[in-house]
C-alpha positions as CSV (number, residue, x, y, z in Angstrom):
1,M,8.9,31.7,123.6
2,K,11.4,29.5,121.9
3,K,11.3,27.9,118.5
4,I,10.6,24.1,118.6
5,D,13.6,22.1,117.5
6,Y,11.8,19.0,116.2
7,G,15.1,17.1,115.8
8,N,16.0,17.4,119.4
9,Y,12.6,17.7,121.0
10,K,12.2,16.6,124.7
11,K,9.0,17.1,126.6
12,P,9.4,20.2,128.8
13,S,9.2,19.8,132.5
14,D,9.5,22.0,135.6
15,F,11.4,19.1,137.3
16,M,15.0,18.1,136.8
17,S,15.6,14.7,135.4
18,F,18.9,13.0,134.5
19,E,19.8,11.0,131.4
20,Q,22.6,8.4,131.5
21,G,26.0,10.0,132.0
22,D,26.8,13.6,133.1
23,T,24.4,16.5,133.5
24,Q,25.8,19.9,134.6
25,I,23.6,22.2,136.7
26,R,23.9,25.3,138.8
27,I,21.9,25.6,142.0
28,I,20.3,29.0,142.1
29,S,18.3,28.9,145.4
30,N,18.8,27.9,149.0
31,G,18.1,24.3,149.7
32,L,15.1,22.9,151.6
33,L,15.0,19.7,153.6
34,G,11.7,18.2,154.7
35,Y,9.3,15.3,154.3
36,Q,6.9,14.6,151.5
37,H,4.0,12.2,151.1
38,G,3.5,10.3,147.9
39,M,2.6,7.0,146.4
40,N,3.6,4.8,143.5
41,T,1.0,4.0,140.9
42,A,1.0,2.1,137.6
43,R,1.5,5.5,135.9
44,G,4.4,6.6,138.2
45,F,4.9,8.5,141.4
46,V,2.0,10.7,142.6
47,N,3.1,13.6,144.9
48,L,0.5,13.9,147.8
49,G,2.2,17.0,149.2
50,I,4.7,18.3,151.8
51,C,4.2,16.9,155.3
52,P,3.8,19.6,157.9
53,E,5.5,17.2,160.4
54,D,2.8,17.7,163.1
55,E,-0.5,16.3,164.2
56,T,-2.4,18.2,161.5
57,C,-1.1,16.0,158.7
58,E,-3.9,14.0,157.2
59,H,-1.6,11.4,155.6
60,C,0.3,10.8,158.8
61,K,-3.0,10.3,160.6
62,K,-3.8,7.5,158.1
63,G,-0.4,5.8,158.9
64,Y,1.3,6.9,155.7
65,E,5.1,7.4,156.3
66,P,6.6,10.5,154.5
67,K,9.9,10.3,152.8
68,L,12.8,12.7,153.4
69,I,13.4,15.0,150.5
70,W,15.8,17.8,149.5
71,K,14.7,20.5,147.1
72,W,16.6,23.2,145.2
73,I,15.8,25.4,142.2
74,V,18.5,24.8,139.6
75,F,19.6,26.0,136.1
76,D,19.9,23.1,133.8
77,H,22.8,23.8,131.3
78,T,21.4,21.0,129.0
79,D,18.4,23.0,127.9
80,S,19.0,26.4,129.6
81,R,15.9,26.1,131.8
82,V,15.2,26.8,135.4
83,K,13.8,23.7,137.1
84,L,13.0,22.1,140.5
85,L,15.5,19.5,141.7
86,D,13.5,17.2,143.9
87,A,16.1,14.8,145.3
88,G,16.2,11.8,147.6
89,P,19.1,10.9,149.9
90,M,21.4,9.7,147.2
91,I,21.7,13.1,145.5
92,G,20.6,15.3,148.5
93,N,23.3,14.0,150.9
94,Q,26.0,14.3,148.3
95,I,25.2,18.0,147.5
96,A,24.6,19.1,151.1
97,E,27.4,17.1,152.9
98,K,30.1,16.1,150.4
99,L,30.0,19.2,148.1
100,G,28.7,21.8,150.5
101,G,31.1,20.6,153.2
102,K,34.2,20.5,151.0
103,H,33.6,23.4,148.5
104,G,31.2,25.7,150.3
105,D,27.8,27.1,149.1
106,P,26.8,25.0,146.0
107,K,25.2,28.2,144.5
108,E,28.8,29.3,143.8
109,Y,29.8,26.6,141.3
110,D,28.4,24.2,138.8
111,I,27.7,20.6,139.8
112,V,28.0,17.5,137.6
113,I,25.5,14.7,138.4
114,N,26.4,11.4,136.8
115,R,23.6,8.9,136.4
116,K,24.6,5.2,135.9
117,G,22.1,2.3,135.8
118,L,18.4,2.0,135.4
119,K,15.4,1.7,137.8
120,L,16.4,0.3,141.2
121,E,20.0,-0.2,140.0
122,T,20.4,3.6,139.4
123,E,23.3,5.3,141.1
124,Y,24.0,9.1,141.1
125,L,27.4,10.6,141.7
126,C,27.7,14.3,142.4
127,A,30.9,16.3,141.9
128,K,32.0,19.9,141.6
129,A,32.3,20.6,137.9
130,K,35.9,21.0,136.6
131,G,34.8,24.3,135.1
132,D,31.7,26.5,135.3
133,K,29.7,26.9,132.2
134,E,28.7,30.5,131.4
135,I,25.1,31.3,132.1
136,P,23.9,33.9,129.5
137,E,23.0,37.2,131.1
138,K,19.4,37.1,129.6
139,D,18.9,33.8,131.6
140,Q,20.3,35.2,134.8
141,E,18.0,38.3,134.5
142,S,14.9,36.0,134.6
143,F,16.1,33.8,137.5
144,E,14.0,35.6,140.2
145,F,10.8,35.5,138.1
146,K,11.2,31.8,137.3
147,K,12.1,30.9,140.9
148,K,8.9,32.7,142.1
149,R,6.8,30.9,139.5
150,L,8.1,27.5,140.7
151,I,7.6,28.4,144.4
152,N,4.1,29.6,143.8
153,K,3.2,26.6,141.6
154,Y,4.7,23.9,143.8
155,F,5.1,25.2,147.4
156,K,2.2,27.6,148.1
157,K,-1.1,26.0,149.4
158,R,-3.8,26.2,146.8
159,A,-7.4,27.2,147.7
160,N,-9.9,24.4,147.0
């Protein structure tokens, strides 16, 4: 448990989000590439689940087109938490193609993601950080447990 800092409180989330400007992260898992169903509502995006990409998909049977997604588990240096990076093509392609192709495995270095703009005008630029921030040993020791928690919570099928 951590003490609440009321002066800098931000609602906790298992998902990575980006404020305007630079955010430095470290990828701590292998990446996944797949398809996901979802829909936009008045309250925001509702995740309907991963598409199995075969004839058993109930959403595909109804004619709903899945979107291509990239997923990684990351360490967010901003608040020192392990989170799920659920990315679309703008971030996903830059990490996998531009950074991975030029610098190798993105688990080996920090990445800076720069957010500029709002809503449909938002752009993200991903770059290898000029220097890696140190990850405290106590945080590193809990990575495996936190990764398993996120995988079990968001990737394992739940019994009805």
